[in-house]
C-alpha positions as CSV (number, residue, x, y, z in Angstrom):
1,X,2.0,20.4,-17.5
2,X,-1.2,19.9,-15.4
3,X,-0.3,16.2,-14.8
4,X,3.2,17.1,-13.7
5,X,1.8,19.5,-11.1
6,X,-0.5,16.8,-9.8
7,X,2.4,14.3,-9.5
8,X,4.5,16.9,-7.7
9,X,1.7,17.7,-5.4
10,X,1.3,14.0,-4.4
11,X,4.9,13.2,-3.7
12,X,5.3,15.1,-0.4
13,X,2.0,13.6,0.9
14,X,3.2,10.1,0.1
15,X,6.6,10.7,1.8
16,X,4.9,12.2,4.9
17,X,2.5,9.2,5.1
18,X,5.5,6.8,5.1
19,X,7.2,8.7,7.9
20,X,4.1,8.8,10.1
21,X,3.2,5.1,9.6
22,X,6.7,3.9,10.6
23,X,6.1,5.1,14.1
24,X,2.6,3.7,14.4
25,X,1.9,0.3,16.0
26,X,3.2,-2.6,13.9
27,X,0.7,-5.4,13.6
28,X,1.3,-8.6,11.7
29,X,-1.5,-9.4,9.3
30,X,-2.4,-5.7,9.0
31,X,-1.1,-3.1,6.6
32,X,-1.9,0.5,5.9
33,X,-3.0,2.0,2.6
34,X,-3.9,5.6,1.5
35,X,-5.8,6.2,-1.6
36,X,-6.1,9.7,-2.9
37,X,-8.3,10.5,-5.9
38,X,-7.4,13.5,-8.1
39,X,-8.8,14.8,-11.4
40,X,-6.8,12.4,-13.6
41,X,-6.7,9.2,-11.5
42,X,-5.5,8.3,-8.0
43,X,-2.4,7.7,-5.9
44,X,-1.9,4.8,-3.6
45,X,0.6,4.3,-0.7
46,X,1.0,0.9,0.9
47,X,2.9,-0.1,4.0
48,X,2.9,-3.7,5.1
49,X,5.0,-5.8,7.6
50,X,7.5,-7.9,5.7
51,X,6.2,-11.1,7.4
52,X,2.8,-10.5,5.7
53,X,4.4,-10.5,2.2
54,X,7.4,-12.9,2.4
55,X,6.9,-14.7,5.7
56,X,9.9,-13.1,7.5
57,X,10.9,-9.8,8.9
58,X,14.7,-10.0,9.0
59,X,17.0,-9.1,6.2
60,X,17.0,-11.8,3.5
61,X,19.7,-14.2,4.6
62,X,20.0,-16.7,1.7
63,X,19.2,-17.1,-2.0
64,X,15.7,-18.4,-1.4
65,X,14.8,-15.4,0.8
66,X,16.3,-13.0,-1.7
67,X,14.3,-14.6,-4.4
68,X,11.1,-14.3,-2.3
69,X,11.8,-10.6,-1.8
70,X,12.5,-10.1,-5.5
71,X,9.2,-11.8,-6.6
72,X,7.2,-9.8,-4.0
73,X,8.7,-6.5,-5.2
74,X,7.9,-7.5,-8.8
75,X,4.3,-8.4,-7.8
76,X,3.8,-5.3,-5.8
77,X,5.1,-3.2,-8.7
78,X,2.0,-4.1,-10.7
79,X,-0.7,-2.3,-8.6
80,X,-3.6,-2.8,-11.0
81,X,-3.1,-6.6,-10.8
82,X,-3.4,-6.7,-7.0
83,X,-5.8,-3.7,-6.6
84,X,-8.2,-4.2,-9.5
85,X,-10.4,-1.3,-10.8
86,X,-13.2,-1.6,-13.4
87,X,-11.6,-1.9,-16.8
88,X,-13.9,0.7,-18.4
89,X,-12.1,3.4,-16.3
90,X,-9.1,2.9,-18.6
91,X,-6.5,3.1,-15.9
92,X,-2.7,2.6,-16.3
93,X,0.1,2.6,-13.8
94,X,2.1,5.8,-14.3
95,X,4.6,5.2,-11.5
96,X,5.3,2.3,-9.1
97,X,8.0,2.6,-6.5
98,X,8.3,-0.4,-4.1
99,X,11.0,-1.0,-1.5
100,X,11.7,-3.4,1.4
101,X,12.8,-1.1,4.3
102,X,14.8,-2.9,6.9
103,X,15.0,-2.3,10.6
104,X,11.9,-0.1,10.8
105,X,11.9,0.8,14.5
106,X,8.6,0.1,16.2
107,X,7.5,-0.3,19.7
108,X,4.9,-2.9,20.3
109,X,2.0,-1.8,22.5
110,X,2.6,-2.5,26.2
111,X,6.4,-2.7,25.8
112,X,8.9,-0.4,27.4
113,X,11.5,1.2,25.2
114,X,14.3,-1.3,26.0
115,X,12.2,-4.1,24.5
116,X,11.3,-2.3,21.3
117,X,11.8,-4.4,18.2
118,X,13.2,-3.9,14.7
119,X,11.2,-5.1,11.7
120,X,11.1,-4.8,8.0
121,X,8.2,-3.6,5.9
122,X,7.3,-3.2,2.3
123,X,6.5,0.3,1.3
124,X,5.0,1.2,-2.1
125,X,3.9,4.4,-3.8
126,X,1.8,4.3,-6.9
127,X,0.3,6.9,-9.3
128,X,-2.5,5.6,-11.5
129,X,-3.9,7.6,-14.4
130,X,-7.3,6.9,-15.7
131,X,-9.1,7.9,-18.9
132,X,-12.4,8.0,-17.0
133,X,-11.6,8.4,-13.3
134,X,-15.3,8.7,-12.4
135,X,-15.7,5.0,-13.5
136,X,-13.4,3.9,-10.6
137,X,-16.4,2.9,-8.5
138,X,-14.8,-0.1,-6.7
139,X,-11.5,-1.8,-6.0
140,X,-11.1,-5.5,-5.8
141,X,-8.2,-6.5,-3.5
142,X,-6.7,-9.6,-5.2
143,X,-3.8,-8.6,-3.0
144,X,-5.2,-11.0,-0.4
145,X,-5.1,-13.9,-2.9
146,X,-1.4,-13.2,-3.7
147,X,-0.2,-12.6,-0.2
148,X,-1.6,-15.4,2.0
149,X,-0.4,-13.9,5.4
150,X,-2.1,-10.6,4.8
151,X,-5.4,-10.3,6.7
152,X,-6.5,-6.7,6.5
153,X,-5.6,-3.3,5.2
154,X,-6.5,-0.1,7.0
155,X,-7.4,2.3,4.2
156,X,-7.6,6.1,4.3
157,X,-9.7,7.0,1.2
158,X,-9.5,10.7,0.2
159,X,-11.7,12.2,-2.6
160,X,-12.7,15.7,-3.4
161,X,-15.7,15.4,-1.1
162,X,-14.4,13.6,2.0
163,X,-11.8,11.5,3.8
164,X,-12.9,8.1,5.1
165,X,-11.1,5.5,7.2
166,X,-12.1,2.0,6.2
167,X,-10.9,-1.6,6.7
168,X,-10.7,-4.1,3.9
169,X,-10.3,-7.7,5.0
170,X,-9.4,-11.0,3.4
171,X,-13.0,-12.2,3.9
172,X,-14.5,-9.2,2.1
173,X,-11.7,-8.0,-0.3
174,X,-13.8,-5.3,-2.0
175,X,-14.0,-1.6,-1.5
176,X,-16.8,0.5,-2.9
177,X,-15.5,3.9,-3.9
178,X,-18.0,6.8,-3.1
179,X,-18.7,9.2,-5.9
């Protein structure tokens, strides 16, 4: 029952984060991630331009592009393979929801509204449960190895003690999680 309450408490926050990020500036090579630690594990939300993941931002137009999208969704559906935590924490993916959202309306900085562009982006929400959440002391971002066009993730890390805004980059794909 306690776990169900935690899951239900996290869902509105994840949906709200998705709505807010869609209106923020859209930058190729850069995605947004929120990590929220709770008593039994953590939640992740991820929003990344389609071009960073599959190399294009339009709706998949042929079989090859549809296959690229399917493989990307499959890979993104395994968060502990692309965002690795110490194995001794005993973490498992409880839920993974990944979607390619088309025609996300964004206005690039410096443009007037008639020149605004439409883009696609991958959006993912994960819930990870851990036997020993206190042993999640770091996250290795093998995400950058899998997705060659991704350059950085802007991360909002929330724990019981604080919220931090951090940047994880391809050159240093490691995040130390504060206790």
